[in-house]
N, C-alpha and C positions, 0 to 999 in steps of 0.2 A: 482724418485717417480712417480707412474702412475698419469696421468692427472685427472682421476676420484677421486683419493684419495686427490690430491691437492685441487680439487674443494670442496670436502666435508669439508676439514680442513679450507679452506677460508670462506665457508658459516658459519661454526660453530663459527669461530672467529668473524664474523660480526653479529651473531645472538644476539639480545638484551636480557639481562637477565630478563627484565620485560615481563611477559606474561599476565598481567592483565592491561586493559586500565584504566588510572586514572579516577576517578569519574568526575572531571571537564571536561575532554574530552567527556565522555559519555553524560554529560548534554548538551554540545554544539551540539553534534550529534542529540540528542533528540529534541532540540529547532529548529535546521535546518529542521528536518523532519516535525515538527509541522507547521512551517511557510510555508513549501513547499506545503503541501496538505490540509491546513486548509480550502481552498475554495471547496474542492472536495465534502465533505459530509455535510458541514454546511447548504447548501441550502436545503437539504432534510428536515430539520426541518420546513421549510417554505412551504412545498408542499401543504397542504390544503389551505393556504392563497393565494399562487401563482395560484392554480387551480381556485379559486374564482376570482382572479384579471383578469386572462386571459379568464375566462369562458370556460374552457375545462375540459375533463374527467380526472380522476386520472391517467389512463394509458398514456394519451397524455402529461400531465404535468410531470409525472415521466420520460418519455422518453426524454423530453426536458431538464429537470434538469440533468439527467444522460448522456446527450449527450457528456459531458466532457470525458466520458470513451472512446468514439470514438476518440477524440483528443488525449487521453493518449495512446491508442493503436497505432495510427499513429506516435505519438511522440516516443514511445518505439522503433518502427521499424526504425525510423530516427536515433536514437542514435546508434542502431545496425549497420546501414549502414555507418554512418559518424563518428563513434567513433574514428577512427584513426586520424581524422583531428581536433578534438575538444579538446581544453584545458579544463580540468575538472573544475578548480576553476572559470575561467572567464565565462565558459559556464553556470555554475550554477547561477552566479550573473546576467548575461544578461537574462536568462530565467525568473528569479523572477522579475526583473524590467519590462520586457515586460508583464508578467502576470498581473501586476497592471492595465494595460490599459483596457483589456476586462472586468476585474472585476469592474472597475469604470463605464464603459459604460453600464453594465447590469442595472444600475439604470434608464437608459433612453430607454431600449428596448421597442419598441412600440407594438410588437406582438410576438407570440410564435416562428415563424421561426427565427427571429433575436435573440431572447433570446437563442434559441438552438445553433445558429451559434457562438455566443459569448462564450457559454459554451464549444463548441468544441475547440475554440482558447485557452481558459483557460487550457483545457486538454493537448493541445500540449505543452504549456509552463511548466505545472506541470510535465509532463512525462519527458521532457528534463532535468529538474533539478533533478528529482527523479532518473532517470537512470544514470546520470553522477555521482551523489553522491554515489549510490550503487557501481558503478565501482571504484570510488575513494577509498572507504572503502576496497573493495576487493583487490586492488592493494597495499595499504599502510599498511595493518595490517597482522600480522602473522596468521596462521591457528587458533592458540589458541585464539588470540585476536579478530579475526573477528566474532566469535560467539557472543561475548558481544557487539561488535560494531553494527552488523546487528540488534540484539535484541533491542539496544537503538534506532536505527533508526525507527524500527517498533513501538516501544513504543511511539515515537513522533507522528506517524500516529494514534495510538489509542487515544492519548491525543487530537489530532486535532478533532477527532470524538466527543469527549465529550465537550471540551471547545468551538469548532466551532459551534456546534449545539446550545449550551446554549447561547453563545454570540449572534448568529443570532436571536434566539427567543426573547432574552431580548431587543436587539436593535429595532427589528420590533415592539415589543409590546409597546415600549416607544417612538420611533421616526419614524416608518414607514419603508416601503420596501427600498426606495432609500438610506436612511441612512445606512442600513445594508451593501450595496455594497461599499459605501464610506469607511466604517470602514475596510472591508476586503481588499480593495485596499491598504490602509495604512499598513496593516499587510504584504502584499506582498513586499512592499518597505523595511519594517523592516527586512524581511528575507534576502533580498539582502545585506543589511547593515551588518547583523550578519555574513554572509558568508565572506564578504569583510574583516571584522575585525578579524575573528577567524579561518577560515577553515585551514589556513596554520599551526596553532598550534593544530588543532583538531585531527591530525593523526600522526602515528608513522613513522619514516624513513623507507625506503626500506630495507628489511631484508636479501636479498641475491643479488648476482651479476649475470649478464649475461656474461658467458665466451665466448660464440660463438654468432655471429650475424646471426640470422635466419629471413627469410622473415615472415611478419605477416600472420597469418591464415586468410582465408576469413571469413566474418562475419557469414556465414551460417554453419560453421564447427560444431557448437554445435547441430544443427538440425539432424546431422547424428548419434548422440548418443541416444540410446534408453532411458537411464535413464534421460537425459536432456529433451527429449520429454515428458516423464512422468511428470517431474517437471513442465514443462510449462502447461501441462494439469491440474495438481493439482491447479496451480494458477488460471486457467480459472474457475474451479469449485468452488474455495473458494470465489471469488468475485461474481460469479453467485448467490451463496447462500446468501452472505452478502447483496448484493444489493436487492435481492428479499425480504429479511427480513426487512431491515431498510428503504426501500422506502415505501412499501405498509402497513407496520404496523402503520405508521403515520395516515392513513385514518381509521384504526380500533380504534386507540386511541381517535380520536376526534369525532367519531360517537357514537351514542347510542349502547350499554348501558354504555360504558366507559365515553364518553363525556368530555374529559379533555380539558382545555383551552390552549391558545398558550403559556403562561408563564409556566404553569404546564408541557407542552410538552417539554420545554427547560430543566426543572429540571429532567424530566424523563431520559434524556440522561446521567445522572450521573451513569446510569447502566454500562457505560464504565469504571467506576473507578476501579472495580476489574481487568479489563484487563490491566490497566496501571501497576498493581502490578504483574500480572502473566506473561505478555509478556516478560519482561526482563529475566525471568527464562528459556526461550527457550533453550539457549545454555547449561545451566547446566543440563536441563532435557535430552537433546539429548546426552550429555556426559555420563550421569548416566545410562540411559536405552537403548540408541541407537536411531538413527534418525528415523528409521521406526516405532518402538513402540511409540516414542514420537508423531509422526504425527498421528498415529492411535488413540492414547489417545486424542489428541486435537480434532480430527474430531468426536470422540465418545461424547465428552463433548458438542459439537455443536448440534449433533443429539438429545441428551437428552433434549435439550431445545425446540425442535420442537412441541411435543405434548402440551406443556404448553402454547405456544403462540396461540394455536387454541382454548383455553378455554376462554369464555367471562368473565373473572375476571381480574381486574387490577393487583392484586398481582401475579396471575399465569402468565400473559403476561410479567410482569416485570422480574419475575424469569427466564422465558424462554429466554428473551432478554439478560439477564446477561450471561447465559450459552452459547448462540449462539455467542455473542460478544467475550467472553473469548476463546472459542474453535476456532473460525475462525481467530482471531488475533494471537493466539499461532501457529496455522497451517501456517499462512502467514509468521511469523517470521522464522519458521523452514524451509519452502520451499525457502524463500529468501536466508537464510543462506546456504542452500544446493547448490543453483545455484551459489552463489558468491564464494563458496569454491571448488565446483566440476568442474567448468570451468577451464581447465588447460591453456587456452590461450584465448585472446580476451574477457576478462571478461565484458568489456563494451557492446560488442555485445550480450553476454549471458544475461546480465541484461536487455538489451533493448528488446530482444525477450521474456523474461519472462514477462516483464511489458506489452508488446503488447498482449500476451496471457491472462494475468491477467485482463487487462481492457477490452479486447474483451469479456471476460466472464461476466463482469459487464454490458456491453451494451446488450449482448444477453439475460442476465438474466432480465434486465429491460423490454425488448420487449416481451419476451416469458411469463414471470411471470405476466407482466402487462396485457397481453391479457387474461391469465388464470384468473387473479383477476377480471377483468371487466366482463368476461363471466360466470365463474363458482364460484367465491367467494374466500374468504380467506382460507378456509380449503384446497381447491384444490391447491392454491398457495403454502401452506405449504408443501404439498406432493411433489410438484415440487422442492422445496428447498431441501427436504430430498433426492430426487433422485440425485441431483448434489453432495451432500456430500458422498453418497454411491459410486458414480463413482470416486471421489477423493480418497477414501479409497482403492478402487480397484487398482488405479494407483500407490499407494505407494509401492506396492510389486515389482515394476520394478526399484526402485531407487537403484543405486549402492552406498550404504552408505560408503563403504570402500574408495571411492574416496575423501571424505571430510577429511580424516585423513592424507592425504599426503600433505606436504608443497611444493607446486610447486613454481618455480621462478615467480616473478611478471612480468606482461607484461605491456606495455605502450601503447597498442592499444586503 
């Protein structure tokens, strides 16, 4: 019998009958994601208060708060470079435990440079845990299962945006700024405990075997592929737009004529609730209409919200925020799923490069759109956000979506 036929029969025999990830496992994946990135955007809800506390401009405070995206970009590249030497489970646990330290120390940051430095360290830890988890999911699930697993992970990201901002606003409103960072440090430790107790049960067994031993591909192999470069660029544009919207809209919400209070600002971020419902549908949407149409649809939803957030009406701004959140998170789930499944080898490196590009987009968006906001105002900032979404839509055409339909052997890099 030919070796190729023997291999196919062996892989078929080992293929699990279950193609849907159990709900209990999806819940664990969602909670891990939630506790991994809950620090990332929660602090954005405190931007007006932090700017007043440190007596700096909105752009300066926005850059300091979002300095974690620099750490996440560096952390993403570190995962790409060192993935072959990092055990997934222990790496995630250690990253979350270390994350609790700078989170705690933020309560005592005496000035803006130290605040920004601690946010960068937070980003390094979050990116390590994030990238290793994405690689773990890509390696341990089948192609059919991975769509749901990645969507569950991004859903946890969405939930952290909602609950994180709400909790941050509530704690600061009742107990002050320092207490907020103590609470989130405890959540980091809780995330490490959750991974320690559950991650080994949260994934499916390896679904095929490696018949021949081949040397691992270098970490940069994915940069040679045009469709992967396009996916990395899409990630850059998505967070560029998201950061631009949800960093500087806070200053519009608390200023006249909207003039919302801190506690009300926390409740406003329930606008992420629809995204928690729609993001898990990313896999089904891609399967039904195709990956490219699904991404174009998601980006179009986000673009539709831009004119609304430029209108000085609370209802209009909230409606626009709902559409932008739903569209960008859906696009993020689709792009993340594409990278996780289209990378035929060294998935940890592919995930790391994607995260580096994604969070670099957030850092650049913070700096560029902050400067536009300070100098030209909110309407000009919204135009800049729209430009990044248009570029993302243009990059979608370069994706080789046929690649995600092929079940490749898992790698252990």
